[in-house]
All heavy atoms as a GROMACS GRO file, in nm:
protein
  608
    1PHE      N    1   0.090  -0.118   0.000
    1PHE     CA    2  -0.002   0.000  -0.003
    1PHE      C    3   0.086   0.120  -0.002
    1PHE      O    4   0.186   0.128   0.060
    1PHE     CB    5  -0.096   0.014   0.120
    1PHE     CG    6  -0.201  -0.102   0.125
    1PHE    CD1    7  -0.200  -0.201   0.220
    1PHE    CD2    8  -0.307  -0.082   0.046
    1PHE    CE1    9  -0.297  -0.290   0.215
    1PHE    CE2   10  -0.412  -0.161   0.036
    1PHE     CZ   11  -0.416  -0.267   0.121
    2ASN      N   12   0.040   0.227  -0.066
    2ASN     CA   13   0.119   0.353  -0.066
    2ASN      C   14   0.066   0.425   0.057
    2ASN      O   15  -0.033   0.389   0.123
    2ASN     CB   16   0.088   0.434  -0.187
    2ASN     CG   17  -0.050   0.458  -0.220
    2ASN    OD1   18  -0.127   0.468  -0.131
    2ASN    ND2   19  -0.069   0.483  -0.352
    3THR      N   20   0.118   0.542   0.090
    3THR     CA   21   0.094   0.616   0.208
    3THR      C   22  -0.054   0.658   0.222
    3THR      O   23  -0.119   0.633   0.314
    3THR     CB   24   0.189   0.737   0.235
    3THR    OG1   25   0.319   0.683   0.241
    3THR    CG2   26   0.152   0.822   0.346
    4PRO      N   27  -0.107   0.711   0.104
    4PRO     CA   28  -0.252   0.752   0.118
    4PRO      C   29  -0.343   0.627   0.149
    4PRO      O   30  -0.438   0.643   0.219
    4PRO     CB   31  -0.283   0.819  -0.007
    4PRO     CG   32  -0.160   0.866  -0.056
    4PRO     CD   33  -0.058   0.766  -0.009
    5SER      N   34  -0.318   0.523   0.093
    5SER     CA   35  -0.391   0.401   0.103
    5SER      C   36  -0.380   0.355   0.246
    5SER      O   37  -0.479   0.321   0.316
    5SER     CB   38  -0.344   0.290   0.016
    5SER     OG   39  -0.378   0.321  -0.120
    6ARG      N   40  -0.257   0.353   0.309
    6ARG     CA   41  -0.252   0.311   0.452
    6ARG      C   42  -0.317   0.408   0.544
    6ARG      O   43  -0.381   0.360   0.637
    6ARG     CB   44  -0.090   0.308   0.489
    6ARG     CG   45  -0.022   0.176   0.419
    6ARG     CD   46   0.118   0.157   0.476
    6ARG     NE   47   0.190   0.278   0.499
    6ARG     CZ   48   0.262   0.344   0.418
    6ARG    NH1   49   0.282   0.301   0.295
    6ARG    NH2   50   0.342   0.446   0.456
    7THR      N   51  -0.313   0.529   0.524
    7THR     CA   52  -0.375   0.631   0.600
    7THR      C   53  -0.516   0.615   0.592
    7THR      O   54  -0.594   0.618   0.695
    7THR     CB   55  -0.336   0.781   0.559
    7THR    OG1   56  -0.192   0.790   0.552
    7THR    CG2   57  -0.390   0.883   0.637
    8SER      N   58  -0.583   0.593   0.483
    8SER     CA   59  -0.725   0.561   0.460
    8SER      C   60  -0.763   0.435   0.527
    8SER      O   61  -0.870   0.441   0.606
    8SER     CB   62  -0.761   0.570   0.314
    8SER     OG   63  -0.731   0.696   0.247
    9ALA      N   64  -0.677   0.340   0.515
    9ALA     CA   65  -0.719   0.203   0.576
    9ALA      C   66  -0.715   0.205   0.728
    9ALA      O   67  -0.808   0.164   0.797
    9ALA     CB   68  -0.615   0.102   0.534
   10VAL      N   69  -0.617   0.278   0.786
   10VAL     CA   70  -0.609   0.279   0.936
   10VAL      C   71  -0.721   0.369   0.990
   10VAL      O   72  -0.785   0.347   1.100
   10VAL     CB   73  -0.472   0.327   0.986
   10VAL    CG1   74  -0.438   0.474   0.972
   10VAL    CG2   75  -0.466   0.286   1.131
   11SER      N   76  -0.752   0.478   0.921
   11SER     CA   77  -0.867   0.572   0.951
   11SER      C   78  -1.001   0.490   0.947
   11SER      O   79  -1.076   0.508   1.041
   11SER     CB   80  -0.871   0.689   0.864
   11SER     OG   81  -0.757   0.766   0.886
   12ALA      N   82  -1.018   0.400   0.849
   12ALA     CA   83  -1.140   0.326   0.841
   12ALA      C   84  -1.140   0.233   0.958
   12ALA      O   85  -1.248   0.209   1.021
   12ALA     CB   86  -1.153   0.265   0.702
   13LEU      N   87  -1.029   0.164   0.985
   13LEU     CA   88  -1.030   0.070   1.097
   13LEU      C   89  -1.055   0.133   1.226
   13LEU      O   90  -1.128   0.073   1.309
   13LEU     CB   91  -0.893  -0.002   1.100
   13LEU     CG   92  -0.865  -0.121   0.993
   13LEU    CD1   93  -0.727  -0.161   1.005
   13LEU    CD2   94  -0.951  -0.233   1.024
   14ALA      N   95  -0.989   0.248   1.248
   14ALA     CA   96  -1.001   0.316   1.381
   14ALA      C   97  -1.154   0.366   1.401
   14ALA      O   98  -1.185   0.384   1.508
   14ALA     CB   99  -0.906   0.426   1.381
   15SER      N  100  -1.229   0.382   1.289
   15SER     CA  101  -1.362   0.434   1.308
   15SER      C  102  -1.465   0.318   1.339
   15SER      O  103  -1.570   0.351   1.363
   15SER     CB  104  -1.398   0.511   1.190
   15SER     OG  105  -1.416   0.436   1.074
   16LEU      N  106  -1.417   0.194   1.330
   16LEU     CA  107  -1.516   0.083   1.348
   16LEU      C  108  -1.552   0.074   1.494
   16LEU      O  109  -1.472   0.112   1.588
   16LEU     CB  110  -1.440  -0.045   1.309
   16LEU     CG  111  -1.423  -0.069   1.170
   16LEU    CD1  112  -1.343  -0.203   1.143
   16LEU    CD2  113  -1.554  -0.085   1.085
   17PRO      N  114  -1.671   0.031   1.523
   17PRO     CA  115  -1.710   0.006   1.661
   17PRO      C  116  -1.604  -0.098   1.730
   17PRO      O  117  -1.562  -0.184   1.658
   17PRO     CB  118  -1.852  -0.057   1.649
   17PRO     CG  119  -1.904  -0.022   1.521
   17PRO     CD  120  -1.784  -0.013   1.432
   18PRO      N  121  -1.578  -0.083   1.869
   18PRO     CA  122  -1.484  -0.171   1.920
   18PRO      C  123  -1.521  -0.317   1.900
   18PRO      O  124  -1.423  -0.402   1.892
   18PRO     CB  125  -1.490  -0.128   2.069
   18PRO     CG  126  -1.546   0.017   2.074
   18PRO     CD  127  -1.639   0.024   1.948
   19GLU      N  128  -1.642  -0.364   1.901
   19GLU     CA  129  -1.668  -0.504   1.883
   19GLU      C  130  -1.638  -0.553   1.751
   19GLU      O  131  -1.598  -0.675   1.728
   19GLU     CB  132  -1.819  -0.536   1.908
   19GLU     CG  133  -1.913  -0.459   1.814
   19GLU     CD  134  -1.959  -0.311   1.868
   19GLU    OE1  135  -1.899  -0.262   1.962
   19GLU    OE2  136  -2.057  -0.271   1.804
   20HIS      N  137  -1.624  -0.460   1.639
   20HIS     CA  138  -1.571  -0.515   1.522
   20HIS      C  139  -1.426  -0.500   1.502
   20HIS      O  140  -1.366  -0.566   1.421
   20HIS     CB  141  -1.638  -0.427   1.406
   20HIS     CG  142  -1.782  -0.443   1.408
   20HIS    ND1  143  -1.858  -0.556   1.367
   20HIS    CD2  144  -1.886  -0.356   1.436
   20HIS    CE1  145  -1.985  -0.547   1.378
   20HIS    NE2  146  -2.007  -0.420   1.423
   21LEU      N  147  -1.363  -0.426   1.586
   21LEU     CA  148  -1.219  -0.409   1.584
   21LEU      C  149  -1.140  -0.522   1.632
   21LEU      O  150  -1.027  -0.552   1.597
   21LEU     CB  151  -1.168  -0.284   1.681
   21LEU     CG  152  -1.183  -0.150   1.610
   21LEU    CD1  153  -1.171  -0.047   1.717
   21LEU    CD2  154  -1.085  -0.131   1.487
   22ALA      N  155  -1.202  -0.613   1.719
   22ALA     CA  156  -1.128  -0.725   1.776
   22ALA      C  157  -1.079  -0.815   1.659
   22ALA      O  158  -0.981  -0.874   1.672
   22ALA     CB  159  -1.223  -0.804   1.867
   23GLY      N  160  -1.158  -0.828   1.551
   23GLY     CA  161  -1.108  -0.904   1.430
   23GLY      C  162  -0.993  -0.846   1.354
   23GLY      O  163  -0.941  -0.915   1.267
   24ALA      N  164  -0.967  -0.717   1.380
   24ALA     CA  165  -0.862  -0.644   1.312
   24ALA      C  166  -0.735  -0.639   1.373
   24ALA      O  167  -0.642  -0.557   1.342
   24ALA     CB  168  -0.911  -0.512   1.261
   25VAL      N  169  -0.718  -0.713   1.486
   25VAL     CA  170  -0.602  -0.692   1.567
   25VAL      C  171  -0.472  -0.728   1.491
   25VAL      O  172  -0.364  -0.653   1.498
   25VAL     CB  173  -0.602  -0.781   1.698
   25VAL    CG1  174  -0.467  -0.768   1.773
   25VAL    CG2  175  -0.718  -0.729   1.796
   26GLY      N  176  -0.478  -0.830   1.403
   26GLY     CA  177  -0.352  -0.860   1.322
   26GLY      C  178  -0.315  -0.742   1.241
   26GLY      O  179  -0.198  -0.702   1.236
   27PRO      N  180  -0.397  -0.694   1.143
   27PRO     CA  181  -0.368  -0.588   1.060
   27PRO      C  182  -0.330  -0.461   1.153
   27PRO      O  183  -0.234  -0.387   1.106
   27PRO     CB  184  -0.488  -0.557   0.982
   27PRO     CG  185  -0.564  -0.682   0.982
   27PRO     CD  186  -0.527  -0.754   1.117
   28LEU      N  187  -0.390  -0.435   1.251
   28LEU     CA  188  -0.354  -0.322   1.343
   28LEU      C  189  -0.201  -0.348   1.388
   28LEU      O  190  -0.127  -0.236   1.404
   28LEU     CB  191  -0.449  -0.293   1.456
   28LEU     CG  192  -0.581  -0.248   1.406
   28LEU    CD1  193  -0.675  -0.258   1.526
   28LEU    CD2  194  -0.582  -0.101   1.359
   29ARG      N  195  -0.162  -0.456   1.427
   29ARG     CA  196  -0.031  -0.490   1.470
   29ARG      C  197   0.066  -0.449   1.356
   29ARG      O  198   0.168  -0.388   1.387
   29ARG     CB  199  -0.024  -0.636   1.519
   29ARG     CG  200  -0.101  -0.671   1.644
   29ARG     CD  201  -0.072  -0.812   1.675
   29ARG     NE  202   0.066  -0.843   1.703
   29ARG     CZ  203   0.103  -0.968   1.732
   29ARG    NH1  204   0.028  -1.064   1.723
   29ARG    NH2  205   0.232  -0.986   1.772
   30GLU      N  206   0.039  -0.493   1.245
   30GLU     CA  207   0.127  -0.454   1.132
   30GLU      C  208   0.140  -0.316   1.108
   30GLU      O  209   0.248  -0.262   1.082
   30GLU     CB  210   0.073  -0.521   1.003
   30GLU     CG  211   0.089  -0.681   1.003
   30GLU     CD  212   0.025  -0.737   0.872
   30GLU    OE1  213   0.023  -0.670   0.768
   30GLU    OE2  214  -0.026  -0.842   0.876
   31LEU      N  215   0.028  -0.238   1.136
   31LEU     CA  216   0.028  -0.086   1.117
   31LEU      C  217   0.117  -0.037   1.217
   31LEU      O  218   0.160   0.089   1.191
   31LEU     CB  219  -0.104  -0.039   1.103
   31LEU     CG  220  -0.182  -0.078   0.977
   31LEU    CD1  221  -0.335  -0.047   1.002
   31LEU    CD2  222  -0.123  -0.021   0.858
   32LEU      N  223   0.148  -0.085   1.340
   32LEU     CA  224   0.218  -0.033   1.442
   32LEU      C  225   0.369  -0.010   1.392
   32LEU      O  226   0.441   0.058   1.450
   32LEU     CB  227   0.222  -0.113   1.568
   32LEU     CG  228   0.097  -0.134   1.642
   32LEU    CD1  229   0.100  -0.220   1.759
   32LEU    CD2  230   0.043   0.018   1.695
   33HIS      N  231   0.404  -0.077   1.289
   33HIS     CA  232   0.553  -0.072   1.232
   33HIS      C  233   0.556   0.015   1.106
   33HIS      O  234   0.658   0.015   1.045
   33HIS     CB  235   0.594  -0.222   1.193
   33HIS     CG  236   0.589  -0.313   1.321
   33HIS    ND1  237   0.674  -0.304   1.427
   33HIS    CD2  238   0.493  -0.401   1.349
   33HIS    CE1  239   0.642  -0.394   1.518
   33HIS    NE2  240   0.531  -0.457   1.471
   34ASP      N  241   0.448   0.078   1.085
   34ASP     CA  242   0.441   0.177   0.964
   34ASP      C  243   0.541   0.289   0.985
   34ASP      O  244   0.556   0.348   1.094
   34ASP     CB  245   0.309   0.240   0.951
   34ASP     CG  246   0.282   0.286   0.810
   34ASP    OD1  247   0.313   0.415   0.799
   34ASP    OD2  248   0.240   0.214   0.714
   35PRO      N  249   0.604   0.343   0.879
   35PRO     CA  250   0.690   0.454   0.894
   35PRO      C  251   0.618   0.597   0.921
   35PRO      O  252   0.686   0.684   0.968
   35PRO     CB  253   0.770   0.461   0.752
   35PRO     CG  254   0.678   0.376   0.654
   35PRO     CD  255   0.606   0.287   0.744
   36GLN      N  256   0.486   0.594   0.907
   36GLN     CA  257   0.426   0.720   0.910
   36GLN      C  258   0.367   0.724   1.057
   36GLN      O  259   0.296   0.631   1.096
   36GLN     CB  260   0.303   0.724   0.822
   36GLN     CG  261   0.340   0.735   0.668
   36GLN     CD  262   0.420   0.868   0.649
   36GLN    OE1  263   0.368   0.977   0.693
   36GLN    NE2  264   0.525   0.862   0.587
   37LEU      N  265   0.394   0.834   1.137
   37LEU     CA  266   0.354   0.847   1.261
   37LEU      C  267   0.204   0.850   1.268
   37LEU      O  268   0.136   0.784   1.363
   37LEU     CB  269   0.400   0.987   1.324
   37LEU     CG  270   0.350   1.014   1.463
   37LEU    CD1  271   0.394   0.913   1.565
   37LEU    CD2  272   0.403   1.154   1.499
   38TYR      N  273   0.131   0.908   1.177
   38TYR     CA  274  -0.023   0.918   1.182
   38TYR      C  275  -0.079   0.776   1.180
   38TYR      O  276  -0.159   0.736   1.260
   38TYR     CB  277  -0.073   0.994   1.068
   38TYR     CG  278  -0.222   0.997   1.068
   38TYR    CD1  279  -0.300   1.076   1.134
   38TYR    CD2  280  -0.297   0.905   0.977
   38TYR    CE1  281  -0.443   1.068   1.140
   38TYR    CE2  282  -0.437   0.910   0.981
   38TYR     CZ  283  -0.498   0.989   1.058
   38TYR     OH  284  -0.642   0.982   1.058
   39VAL      N  285  -0.020   0.692   1.101
   39VAL     CA  286  -0.062   0.545   1.083
   39VAL      C  287  -0.048   0.477   1.217
   39VAL      O  288  -0.137   0.402   1.267
   39VAL     CB  289  -0.004   0.480   0.963
   39VAL    CG1  290  -0.039   0.333   0.960
   39VAL    CG2  291  -0.039   0.544   0.831
   40ARG      N  292   0.070   0.477   1.272
   40ARG     CA  293   0.103   0.418   1.396
   40ARG      C  294   0.007   0.466   1.503
   40ARG      O  295  -0.046   0.396   1.586
   40ARG     CB  296   0.258   0.443   1.433
   40ARG     CG  297   0.344   0.375   1.339
   40ARG     CD  298   0.492   0.362   1.392
   40ARG     NE  299   0.524   0.496   1.445
   40ARG     CZ  300   0.593   0.586   1.372
   40ARG    NH1  301   0.630   0.564   1.236
   40ARG    NH2  302   0.642   0.694   1.427
   41SER      N  303  -0.011   0.596   1.512
   41SER     CA  304  -0.097   0.649   1.615
   41SER      C  305  -0.233   0.615   1.610
   41SER      O  306  -0.301   0.576   1.706
   41SER     CB  307  -0.084   0.808   1.618
   41SER     OG  308   0.047   0.853   1.642
   42GLN      N  309  -0.292   0.614   1.485
   42GLN     CA  310  -0.434   0.563   1.476
   42GLN      C  311  -0.446   0.415   1.507
   42GLN      O  312  -0.536   0.370   1.571
   42GLN     CB  313  -0.480   0.594   1.320
   42GLN     CG  314  -0.498   0.737   1.302
   42GLN     CD  315  -0.612   0.789   1.374
   42GLN    OE1  316  -0.656   0.742   1.472
   42GLN    NE2  317  -0.669   0.898   1.330
   43ALA      N  318  -0.343   0.334   1.462
   43ALA     CA  319  -0.341   0.195   1.499
   43ALA      C  320  -0.342   0.183   1.654
   43ALA      O  321  -0.415   0.096   1.707
   43ALA     CB  322  -0.222   0.122   1.443
   44LEU      N  323  -0.263   0.255   1.721
   44LEU     CA  324  -0.257   0.248   1.881
   44LEU      C  325  -0.395   0.285   1.933
   44LEU      O  326  -0.435   0.218   2.024
   44LEU     CB  327  -0.148   0.346   1.923
   44LEU     CG  328  -0.009   0.311   1.913
   44LEU    CD1  329   0.101   0.405   1.931
   44LEU    CD2  330   0.022   0.183   1.993
   45ARG      N  331  -0.459   0.400   1.883
   45ARG     CA  332  -0.576   0.426   1.927
   45ARG      C  333  -0.704   0.309   1.910
   45ARG      O  334  -0.771   0.289   1.989
   45ARG     CB  335  -0.634   0.562   1.870
   45ARG     CG  336  -0.548   0.674   1.909
   45ARG     CD  337  -0.607   0.814   1.865
   45ARG     NE  338  -0.524   0.911   1.924
   45ARG     CZ  339  -0.416   0.969   1.860
   45ARG    NH1  340  -0.380   0.908   1.740
   45ARG    NH2  341  -0.352   1.065   1.909
   46ALA      N  342  -0.684   0.244   1.792
   46ALA     CA  343  -0.780   0.144   1.766
   46ALA      C  344  -0.750   0.036   1.865
   46ALA      O  345  -0.852  -0.030   1.908
   46ALA     CB  346  -0.760   0.110   1.623
   47LEU      N  347  -0.637  -0.011   1.879
   47LEU     CA  348  -0.604  -0.117   1.975
   47LEU      C  349  -0.640  -0.084   2.115
   47LEU      O  350  -0.691  -0.167   2.191
   47LEU     CB  351  -0.450  -0.155   1.976
   47LEU     CG  352  -0.408  -0.221   1.840
   47LEU    CD1  353  -0.256  -0.227   1.848
   47LEU    CD2  354  -0.465  -0.358   1.845
   48ALA      N  355  -0.633   0.040   2.160
   48ALA     CA  356  -0.693   0.077   2.289
   48ALA      C  357  -0.839   0.057   2.288
   48ALA      O  358  -0.889   0.005   2.402
   48ALA     CB  359  -0.654   0.228   2.316
   49ARG      N  360  -0.910   0.090   2.192
   49ARG     CA  361  -1.046   0.074   2.190
   49ARG      C  362  -1.084  -0.080   2.193
   49ARG      O  363  -1.202  -0.120   2.243
   49ARG     CB  364  -1.115   0.140   2.064
   49ARG     CG  365  -1.105   0.296   2.083
   49ARG     CD  366  -1.168   0.371   1.951
   49ARG     NE  367  -1.295   0.334   1.931
   49ARG     CZ  368  -1.345   0.302   1.822
   49ARG    NH1  369  -1.273   0.317   1.709
   49ARG    NH2  370  -1.480   0.269   1.794
   50VAL      N  371  -1.004  -0.172   2.140
   50VAL     CA  372  -1.028  -0.308   2.146
   50VAL      C  373  -1.018  -0.361   2.279
   50VAL      O  374  -1.097  -0.444   2.328
   50VAL     CB  375  -0.928  -0.390   2.049
   50VAL    CG1  376  -0.948  -0.540   2.070
   50VAL    CG2  377  -0.955  -0.346   1.910
   51GLY      N  378  -0.931  -0.306   2.362
   51GLY     CA  379  -0.916  -0.342   2.499
   51GLY      C  380  -0.854  -0.480   2.525
   51GLY      O  381  -0.762  -0.524   2.445
   52PRO      N  382  -0.895  -0.556   2.623
   52PRO     CA  383  -0.828  -0.684   2.657
   52PRO      C  384  -0.820  -0.791   2.520
   52PRO      O  385  -0.739  -0.868   2.524
   52PRO     CB  386  -0.916  -0.740   2.762
   52PRO     CG  387  -0.969  -0.628   2.832
   52PRO     CD  388  -1.000  -0.524   2.731
   53ALA      N  389  -0.907  -0.774   2.439
   53ALA     CA  390  -0.907  -0.862   2.323
   53ALA      C  391  -0.787  -0.837   2.235
   53ALA      O  392  -0.756  -0.919   2.138
   53ALA     CB  393  -1.040  -0.847   2.239
   54ALA      N  394  -0.712  -0.727   2.256
   54ALA     CA  395  -0.589  -0.699   2.191
   54ALA      C  396  -0.472  -0.754   2.244
   54ALA      O  397  -0.361  -0.704   2.204
   54ALA     CB  398  -0.588  -0.555   2.148
   55LYS      N  399  -0.471  -0.842   2.342
   55LYS     CA  400  -0.356  -0.879   2.408
   55LYS      C  401  -0.238  -0.941   2.320
   55LYS      O  402  -0.130  -0.931   2.352
   55LYS     CB  403  -0.393  -1.000   2.513
   55LYS     CG  404  -0.442  -0.941   2.630
   55LYS     CD  405  -0.438  -1.045   2.748
   55LYS     CE  406  -0.514  -0.994   2.854
   55LYS     NZ  407  -0.457  -0.886   2.942
   56ALA      N  408  -0.286  -0.995   2.205
   56ALA     CA  409  -0.176  -1.031   2.106
   56ALA      C  410  -0.088  -0.924   2.059
   56ALA      O  411   0.019  -0.960   2.015
   56ALA     CB  412  -0.252  -1.109   1.993
   57ALA      N  413  -0.129  -0.796   2.069
   57ALA     CA  414  -0.053  -0.689   2.032
   57ALA      C  415   0.056  -0.643   2.130
   57ALA      O  416   0.146  -0.558   2.102
   57ALA     CB  417  -0.138  -0.573   1.995
   58LEU      N  418   0.057  -0.696   2.260
   58LEU     CA  419   0.146  -0.653   2.360
   58LEU      C  420   0.292  -0.647   2.311
   58LEU      O  421   0.356  -0.543   2.350
   58LEU     CB  422   0.130  -0.738   2.483
   58LEU     CG  423  -0.005  -0.716   2.564
   58LEU    CD1  424  -0.018  -0.819   2.676
   58LEU    CD2  425  -0.015  -0.569   2.606
   59PRO      N  426   0.336  -0.752   2.256
   59PRO     CA  427   0.493  -0.749   2.206
   59PRO      C  428   0.520  -0.638   2.101
   59PRO      O  429   0.633  -0.579   2.094
   59PRO     CB  430   0.511  -0.888   2.148
   59PRO     CG  431   0.403  -0.982   2.187
   59PRO     CD  432   0.281  -0.884   2.214
   60ASP      N  433   0.413  -0.592   2.033
   60ASP     CA  434   0.435  -0.474   1.938
   60ASP      C  435   0.421  -0.349   2.002
   60ASP      O  436   0.490  -0.249   1.959
   60ASP     CB  437   0.331  -0.490   1.827
   60ASP     CG  438   0.345  -0.626   1.757
   60ASP    OD1  439   0.447  -0.641   1.688
   60ASP    OD2  440   0.252  -0.696   1.767
   61LEU      N  441   0.350  -0.333   2.116
   61LEU     CA  442   0.323  -0.220   2.193
   61LEU      C  443   0.446  -0.166   2.268
   61LEU      O  444   0.479  -0.047   2.280
   61LEU     CB  445   0.198  -0.228   2.276
   61LEU     CG  446   0.064  -0.244   2.202
   61LEU    CD1  447  -0.042  -0.271   2.296
   61LEU    CD2  448   0.041  -0.112   2.119
   62VAL      N  449   0.499  -0.266   2.347
   62VAL     CA  450   0.608  -0.235   2.439
   62VAL      C  451   0.720  -0.140   2.375
   62VAL      O  452   0.763  -0.047   2.430
   62VAL     CB  453   0.654  -0.358   2.506
   62VAL    CG1  454   0.775  -0.328   2.594
   62VAL    CG2  455   0.549  -0.422   2.589
   63PRO      N  456   0.778  -0.184   2.266
   63PRO     CA  457   0.890  -0.103   2.201
   63PRO      C  458   0.846   0.039   2.173
   63PRO      O  459   0.919   0.136   2.173
   63PRO     CB  460   0.921  -0.174   2.077
   63PRO     CG  461   0.871  -0.310   2.096
   63PRO     CD  462   0.749  -0.314   2.182
   64LEU      N  463   0.711   0.068   2.158
   64LEU     CA  464   0.660   0.204   2.117
   64LEU      C  465   0.666   0.296   2.229
   64LEU      O  466   0.654   0.418   2.229
   64LEU     CB  467   0.526   0.190   2.061
   64LEU     CG  468   0.515   0.120   1.930
   64LEU    CD1  469   0.377   0.109   1.871
   64LEU    CD2  470   0.601   0.194   1.824
   65LEU      N  471   0.687   0.232   2.349
   65LEU     CA  472   0.703   0.322   2.485
   65LEU      C  473   0.835   0.401   2.482
   65LEU      O  474   0.851   0.492   2.559
   65LEU     CB  475   0.684   0.230   2.606
   65LEU     CG  476   0.547   0.174   2.636
   65LEU    CD1  477   0.564   0.052   2.738
   65LEU    CD2  478   0.449   0.284   2.665
   66SER      N  479   0.932   0.351   2.408
   66SER     CA  480   1.059   0.414   2.407
   66SER      C  481   1.072   0.532   2.296
   66SER      O  482   1.172   0.596   2.294
   66SER     CB  483   1.176   0.326   2.396
   66SER     OG  484   1.167   0.258   2.264
   67ASN      N  485   0.956   0.542   2.224
   67ASN     CA  486   0.960   0.643   2.124
   67ASN      C  487   0.888   0.766   2.167
   67ASN      O  488   0.762   0.755   2.205
   67ASN     CB  489   0.894   0.590   1.988
   67ASN     CG  490   0.893   0.680   1.874
   67ASN    OD1  491   0.888   0.807   1.893
   67ASN    ND2  492   0.885   0.637   1.755
   68PRO      N  493   0.938   0.876   2.184
   68PRO     CA  494   0.873   0.997   2.224
   68PRO      C  495   0.748   1.040   2.149
   68PRO      O  496   0.646   1.097   2.202
   68PRO     CB  497   0.977   1.115   2.224
   68PRO     CG  498   1.098   1.062   2.169
   68PRO     CD  499   1.073   0.902   2.139
   69GLN      N  500   0.740   0.996   2.026
   69GLN     CA  501   0.629   1.032   1.937
   69GLN      C  502   0.505   0.937   1.968
   69GLN      O  503   0.388   0.970   1.923
   69GLN     CB  504   0.663   1.027   1.793
   69GLN     CG  505   0.765   1.130   1.749
   69GLN     CD  506   0.804   1.109   1.596
   69GLN    OE1  507   0.822   1.000   1.542
   69GLN    NE2  508   0.796   1.227   1.531
   70THR      N  509   0.536   0.824   2.018
   70THR     CA  510   0.418   0.723   2.043
   70THR      C  511   0.394   0.683   2.182
   70THR      O  512   0.314   0.606   2.211
   70THR     CB  513   0.445   0.597   1.952
   70THR    OG1  514   0.567   0.555   1.982
   70THR    CG2  515   0.448   0.620   1.804
   71VAL      N  516   0.484   0.736   2.278
   71VAL     CA  517   0.489   0.698   2.411
   71VAL      C  518   0.341   0.700   2.475
   71VAL      O  519   0.294   0.604   2.542
   71VAL     CB  520   0.591   0.742   2.493
   71VAL    CG1  521   0.569   0.900   2.500
   71VAL    CG2  522   0.592   0.692   2.635
   72TYR      N  523   0.275   0.813   2.462
   72TYR     CA  524   0.149   0.827   2.527
   72TYR      C  525   0.034   0.746   2.477
   72TYR      O  526  -0.036   0.686   2.548
   72TYR     CB  527   0.106   0.983   2.520
   72TYR     CG  528   0.195   1.070   2.598
   72TYR    CD1  529   0.289   1.164   2.539
   72TYR    CD2  530   0.204   1.060   2.738
   72TYR    CE1  531   0.379   1.243   2.599
   72TYR    CE2  532   0.295   1.138   2.817
   72TYR     CZ  533   0.386   1.228   2.741
   72TYR     OH  534   0.467   1.306   2.810
   73ALA      N  535   0.033   0.739   2.342
   73ALA     CA  536  -0.070   0.648   2.278
   73ALA      C  537  -0.047   0.503   2.317
   73ALA      O  538  -0.142   0.423   2.331
   73ALA     CB  539  -0.078   0.676   2.135
   74ALA      N  540   0.087   0.468   2.309
   74ALA     CA  541   0.126   0.322   2.344
   74ALA      C  542   0.088   0.302   2.488
   74ALA      O  543   0.032   0.186   2.520
   74ALA     CB  544   0.272   0.303   2.321
   75ALA      N  545   0.113   0.390   2.583
   75ALA     CA  546   0.077   0.375   2.721
   75ALA      C  547  -0.074   0.357   2.740
   75ALA      O  548  -0.123   0.283   2.830
   75ALA     CB  549   0.124   0.489   2.799
   76GLU      N  550  -0.151   0.435   2.665
   76GLU     CA  551  -0.299   0.433   2.678
   76GLU      C  552  -0.347   0.298   2.624
   76GLU      O  553  -0.433   0.237   2.686
   76GLU     CB  554  -0.369   0.540   2.596
   76GLU     CG  555  -0.351   0.690   2.658
   76GLU     CD  556  -0.409   0.794   2.576
   76GLU    OE1  557  -0.454   0.771   2.464
   76GLU    OE2  558  -0.401   0.914   2.624
   77ALA      N  559  -0.278   0.257   2.515
   77ALA     CA  560  -0.330   0.118   2.457
   77ALA      C  561  -0.297   0.010   2.561
   77ALA      O  562  -0.371  -0.074   2.578
   77ALA     CB  563  -0.267   0.098   2.315
   78LEU      N  564  -0.175   0.012   2.618
   78LEU     CA  565  -0.132  -0.093   2.719
   78LEU      C  566  -0.224  -0.084   2.841
   78LEU      O  567  -0.279  -0.192   2.882
   78LEU     CB  568  -0.001  -0.066   2.768
   78LEU     CG  569   0.107  -0.115   2.654
   78LEU    CD1  570   0.239  -0.062   2.698
   78LEU    CD2  571   0.122  -0.268   2.640
   79ALA      N  572  -0.266   0.018   2.881
   79ALA     CA  573  -0.365   0.044   2.998
   79ALA      C  574  -0.501  -0.013   2.961
   79ALA      O  575  -0.558  -0.082   3.044
   79ALA     CB  576  -0.370   0.188   3.050
   80ALA      N  577  -0.537   0.008   2.843
   80ALA     CA  578  -0.674  -0.035   2.795
   80ALA      C  579  -0.679  -0.185   2.779
   80ALA      O  580  -0.776  -0.251   2.814
   80ALA     CB  581  -0.712   0.030   2.673
   81ILE      N  582  -0.564  -0.229   2.728
   81ILE     CA  583  -0.564  -0.380   2.715
   81ILE      C  584  -0.548  -0.459   2.849
   81ILE      O  585  -0.602  -0.566   2.861
   81ILE     CB  586  -0.440  -0.422   2.622
   81ILE    CG1  587  -0.477  -0.363   2.479
   81ILE    CG2  588  -0.411  -0.567   2.614
   81ILE    CD1  589  -0.345  -0.363   2.375
   82GLY      N  590  -0.466  -0.401   2.940
   82GLY     CA  591  -0.470  -0.461   3.074
   82GLY      C  592  -0.342  -0.550   3.082
   82GLY      O  593  -0.276  -0.567   2.988
   83PRO      N  594  -0.315  -0.595   3.201
   83PRO     CA  595  -0.194  -0.688   3.223
   83PRO      C  596  -0.202  -0.810   3.155
   83PRO      O  597  -0.308  -0.866   3.135
   83PRO     CB  598  -0.196  -0.704   3.370
   83PRO     CG  599  -0.333  -0.681   3.418
   83PRO     CD  600  -0.395  -0.595   3.332
   84ASP      N  601  -0.086  -0.873   3.120
   84ASP     CA  602  -0.077  -0.993   3.052
   84ASP      C  603  -0.098  -1.105   3.154
   84ASP      O  604  -0.052  -1.098   3.267
   84ASP     CB  605   0.057  -1.011   2.984
   84ASP     CG  606   0.066  -1.132   2.903
   84ASP    OD1  607  -0.041  -1.189   2.857
   84ASP    OD2  608   0.185  -1.178   2.864
   0.00000   0.00000   0.00000
């Protein structure tokens, strides 16, 4: 996907109701590694909305805590997902 496609895709995913987002955890995990900050941030927000059903994303979230651009959104997602 090119950048506009990824941006549109993550925006569409992030706007889904939380009960529908649980099935999108895999693609959202992939988007956490996107070079675009907006895409990563939207993926983090969507995973936070999924809550505990996004536990599979924990290994992808922890490294984002060391990035000043994503630390707050990553912490919010981790808090929403809960302890492992």
